[in-house]
N, C-alpha and C positions, 0 to 999 in steps of 0.2 A: 633509182630506188623504187622498189615495188611497194605499192600501197596495199592495205588490207583487202580492198575491193579487187585489185589486180590478182592477188594471190588466190582469192576465192574463185576468180574467173578461171584459173587453171585447175583449182582443186575440184570444183563441181563436175566438170566433164570427166575428170579422172575417176571420181567416185562413181558416177553414173555408168561409165564404161566397165568398171570393176564389177558392179552389181549385175549388169547385163551379161558380161562374159561368164561370171561364176554361175549365175542362175541358169543360163543357157546350157552350160556344161553339165550341171547337175540334172537338168531336165532331159538332156539327150541321153544321159547314162541310166537314169532311174525313172524318168517320167515326171510329169508336172505335179502329180500328187506328192511325190517324195520331195520335190523342190519346195512346195508350199509348206510341208511339214518341217523341213529344216529351217526355212525362213521364219517360221513362227517362233523359233527358239533362239536364233542368233541373227545378228546383222551381217548378212552375207557380204555386203560391200565394204564393211569396216576394215581398216588396215590392222585392227587388233584381232581379226578372224583369219586363221590360216585354213585354206581349202586345199587339200592334197588328195592324192590317190597313191598311197604307198604302203608297202609291207615292211619297209626297212626301218629298223631302230635308229640307224645312223641319220636318216632324213629327219626324224623327229628331234634327235639330239642336236642337229645342226641348226635348228630354228633359233631365232633371237628371242629367248624366253622373256626378256624385259618388256617386250611390246605385245605379247600374245595374251589374249583373254579367252579365246575360243579356238578349238581345232575341229574341223570337219574332215573326216577321212572317207573318201569314196571307194576305197578298196575293201572288199569283203574281208572280215576278220577270220573267216574260214581259211583264208589263204596266207595267214601270217605264219612264218616259220616258228616263232616263239611268241605266243600270245601274251604270256605274263611279262616278258621282257619289254614288249611293245607298250603294254598298258603302263608299266613302270616308267618308261621314258615319257609317255604323255603326262603322267602325274608330275614328273620332275619339271616339265616345261610350263605347266599351268599354275597360275596363282590360286590361292584359296578362293573358292567361289567360281572359278573358271569352268567352262563347259567343254565337254567332248561329245561329239556326235559320230556314231559309226553305224555299221550295218552287218548283218549276218544272214545267211540262208539257214533257217532253223530246220529241225528234223522233219517236221511235217511238210515244209516247203521243199525240202530235198526229196522226200518220198514222192510228192506230186510230180516234181520235175522228172524223176527217173521213170515213173510209171507212165507218164504222158508222152515221153520222148520216143519210146520204142513200141512195137507190137507186143501184145500181152505175152506171147510165147517167149519173148526175149526179155521184156521189162521186169517180170517178176523174178526170174532166176538172177538177173543182174542186180536187182534191188537186194535180194537175199545175200548175194556175195558182198555187196557194198555194206550191208548191215553187219555181217560177220567181220569184215576186215576193218571197218572204221568205227564200229561201236562196241564190238565185243573184244577184239584184239587189244585195244589200248587199255582196257580195264583189268587185264590179267597179266601178271608178271611174266610168265614164260612166253607169251605172245606179243608183249609190248615192243620188244626189239624187232620182231618181224614186221610189225605195223610201221615202225619208224623207217626200217630199211626199204619197204615197198612203196611207201607213200611220201617219205621225207616230210611228213606232217603237213602236206599241202592238200587243199580241198577237203579239210577234215569235216566230220559230222559234228555239229555243235548245236546243242539245245539252247533255247532262249534262257532257260534257268542257269545253265553252266556259264554263259557269257555274263549275265548280270551278276552272278555270284563271284566270278573272277574280278569284275570291276569293283564290286563291294570290298573284296579283300584288299585291293590296291587303292583304297582311299576315296572311292566315289560313292555318292548317294544316287539313287535311281530317280530321275526326274520324270521320264516318260519313255514308253516303248510302244511301237505300233507296227503291225504288219501292213506293208505297202507293196502291192503287187507280189512279186516273187521273193521279196526280202523283208526282213524285220529290222526296223531302225530303232535306235535307242539314244536317249539324251541323258548324260550323267554329269554330276557336278562334283568337283574336287572339294572334299571336306576334311581330309586327313592325309597323312603320309601312309604308304603301303605297310601292311602287316608283314614283317620280314620272316624268313624261314618257314614260309607256308608250303607244306608238301602238297603235291598233286592229289586231288581227292577223286580218284578213279576206281579204287578197289571195290570188289564185290562185298567184302566185309569192311565195315566202317566203324570208327570210334567216335562216339558222341559224348561230349563233355556234359556231365550231369551232376547235380547236387546230391550228395549222400548224407550219411549220418554226421551230425555235428557241423554241417555246412561244408564238409570237405568235398572237393571236386574229384570225380573219378570218370573213367572211360567206360561207357556202356557199349558192348559189341552187338552189332546187328548186321543182317544182310541188307545191302543197299536197295532201297525201293524208290529213291529219288534220283534225279539227275545229279551229276557231279557238281560240287560247289553249292548245292541247294541249302546246306546248313547255314550259310552266311546270309541267307535272304529271309530269315524268320521274322525279323522286325518289319521288313518291307511287306511281306505277305500279310502280316497282322494289320499293318496300317491301311492296306488296300481292301482286305477281305473280312477282317474281324473273325470272330469265332462262330462256327456253326454248331449243329447239334453234337452233343457229346464232348464239347470243349475242343474240337478239332478245328483247324483253319478251314473256312468255307472255300470251295472251289480252288483248292491248292494245286496250282499248275506245276509245282515242283515234282509231283509224284508221277512216275512212269506208268505206262499201261500195265506192264507185268508186275509193277510194284503194288498196284491196287489188288491184283489177284493174290500176291504173296501175303499182303496184310489181311486179306479176307480169311485166310487159313492160318495166320500167325506164323507163317514160315520165316518171316523176317526177324522174329524174336528168338529163334532157336539158339543163336550164339550167346544169348544172355545167360544161358546155363553156366557158361564159363564164369560170369560175374557171380553167380550163385555159389559155385565151387570156391571162389576166392573170398566169400563172405561179404561181398559188397552189396548183395541182394539177399533177401529171404524169400520164401515161397509166396507168402501173402503179405501185402503191405502197400503203403501209398506209392504211387508211381514216381520213379526218378525223373526229375524235371530239369530242363535247361534253365539257364539264368533268365532268359526272356520270358518264358512261361511262368517261372517261379515268381517273377515280379508282378504278375497279374493277381496274385493271392493277397489277401489282407495282411498288413504288416504283423499284426499280433498272432496270426495263424502261422506265418512264416517262421517265427521264433519257436513255436511249438513243434512244427512239422519236422524240423531238422534234428530233433532229438531222437528220431526213430530211423531204423534201417529201412530203406525203401524195398518194395517187393516186386516179384515177377507178375503176380496176379493182384491188381488193384481193386479197391472197393467198388470201382466203377461197374464191374460185372455183376455186382449184387443189387445195387440200387438203380443202375442204368440212368444216371442223370443226363440232362440235355444242355444245361448252361454252365458257365464257370461258377456261378453262385451255387447251383445244385451240386456240382462236383466238390466244392469246398464243404458244403453241408454233409455230403456223403462221407468225406474223409474225416470230418470231425466226429461223426457218429461212430465210425470204425475205431478211431483212436480212443474215444471215451470207453468203448467196450473193451478194447485191447488193454487199457490201463487197469481194468478190473480183473479180467480173465484172459491173459495173453494166449495161452495154448488153445483154450476152448474157443475163443473168438476166431483165431486163424483157422481152426478146423471147420467151424461153422461157415465162415466166409468162403473157404475153399470149396466145399460141397455145394453151397448155394451158387457160387460163380460157375462151377462145373455144370450144374443143372441149367442155368440160363444160357450158357454157351452152347451146350449140346441140344437141349430141348427147345429153348426159345430162340436159338441161333443169334444170340446177342453179339454185337460187333462194336468195336470202338471207333470205327471209321467207315 
């Protein structure tokens, strides 16, 4: 009959071997810095931690879910045939509070790899072809099937924003993410079940849920200026960066390089004229807000604000506020004037905003 001491004498070498074997495997594949990053979040040697290198949903589903608390996947998620199905399987195997650690090659790391790999005469045309095939084609309906046929969705171009957004949709909170060498590692925690029936968020024109008159939700149409799935990271960005000047999120990594240019000239907002034609927006009025941003407003003003139809041109461009408190004060000032003289107020605000935009080159971001 084995005593407790005897069992421990078998258990300790087994545990030490597992720690050494797994740590060495991670270090060989990704380097010692990546190994230290992973080890700082999970117990690599624990029998409740699964360390795998798989793109197969089956391999995740075949795990013994009753004994798993953490999953570490050493396979790049760029190479998963169906990213959402894989994340869904991980969610189903982890308990609430369980951790998943994975990695991707993000867009900038991909660019550096391609441009550094070949002579300039070859690398730049190759990069442009890669950009067209793996970043433009998936986002446009007529070319999406061509993209899938040529690539089978392997070695896909994925931004950090897109991956974190996908993980958020499928019930994970973002604990940490870090660029280590040529890859970006992330640590997420299961906090909920996946959001079902979520459509891929790739299109150039996107629908953003906004609060309208009487608190009714409606879809605002815009040209995409953020990476896919960015809309699901609003709370995360706010918790990390807070608000900058003009009430925008400071250092918002979700915005693409061309998206910043489009925002500078209001090109992204042109589809909102469709909302105007439908009567969901008027020309001048308070800005239509998301639930997360709306929650930052004082409760008493929230009740008043939803009594009005939001507008294409907000009071922001008249007063040019810099903080959320200034924005609230600007909107209160506008609504007070609107209550007394609706048409006159909107005409005055329209021409004042136009002057600030054209002459003073006022911008909201």
